[in-house]
Legacy VTK file of the C-alpha trace (Angstrom):
# vtk DataFile Version 3.0
C-alpha trace
ASCII
DATASET POLYDATA
POINTS 58 float
-273.971 -131.250 118.019
-274.748 -127.580 117.405
-277.310 -126.627 114.797
-275.951 -125.066 111.637
-277.231 -121.632 110.692
-279.104 -121.843 107.402
-277.718 -119.634 104.645
-280.376 -117.417 103.110
-279.513 -116.038 99.701
-281.405 -112.947 98.600
-281.394 -111.563 95.086
-280.138 -108.012 94.604
-282.995 -105.671 93.718
-282.646 -102.515 91.651
-283.259 -100.552 94.856
-280.339 -102.377 96.564
-278.028 -101.485 93.676
-279.210 -97.862 93.718
-278.474 -97.639 97.453
-275.056 -99.250 96.923
-274.172 -96.716 94.201
-275.323 -93.656 96.145
-273.588 -94.698 99.367
-270.376 -95.565 97.470
-270.476 -92.147 95.796
-270.834 -90.566 99.252
-267.718 -92.542 100.272
-269.417 -94.540 103.029
-267.352 -97.539 104.137
-268.045 -101.121 103.072
-269.219 -102.103 106.560
-271.677 -99.194 106.754
-273.092 -99.925 103.294
-273.378 -103.642 104.072
-275.209 -102.952 107.327
-277.734 -100.650 105.652
-278.384 -103.286 102.953
-278.533 -106.090 105.565
-275.823 -107.999 103.701
-272.296 -109.139 104.485
-269.330 -106.898 103.643
-268.038 -109.652 101.340
-271.268 -109.828 99.338
-271.348 -106.038 99.102
-267.758 -105.873 97.828
-268.346 -108.616 95.254
-271.472 -106.933 93.877
-269.740 -103.542 93.734
-266.822 -105.040 91.806
-269.216 -106.865 89.469
-270.913 -103.555 88.593
-267.692 -101.505 88.451
-268.476 -99.474 91.573
-265.497 -98.234 93.566
-265.807 -98.605 97.348
-262.702 -96.532 98.067
-263.167 -94.142 100.999
-260.317 -91.823 99.994
LINES 1 59
58 0 1 2 3 4 5 6 7 8 9 10 11 12 13 14 15 16 17 18 19 20 21 22 23 24 25 26 27 28 29 30 31 32 33 34 35 36 37 38 39 40 41 42 43 44 45 46 47 48 49 50 51 52 53 54 55 56 57
């Protein structure tokens, strides 16, 4: 049986949120923002929605 990958949950720091806001304002895509924060695109989208940050690239 294959080993399961352990899920590591990291809290969002103020610096993470600042990066999210600045990159969203620059209209970077969700995947690019997620990669720079070392988080999944899903987690990035959820946190952006929670803080009222638009991730629209248009």
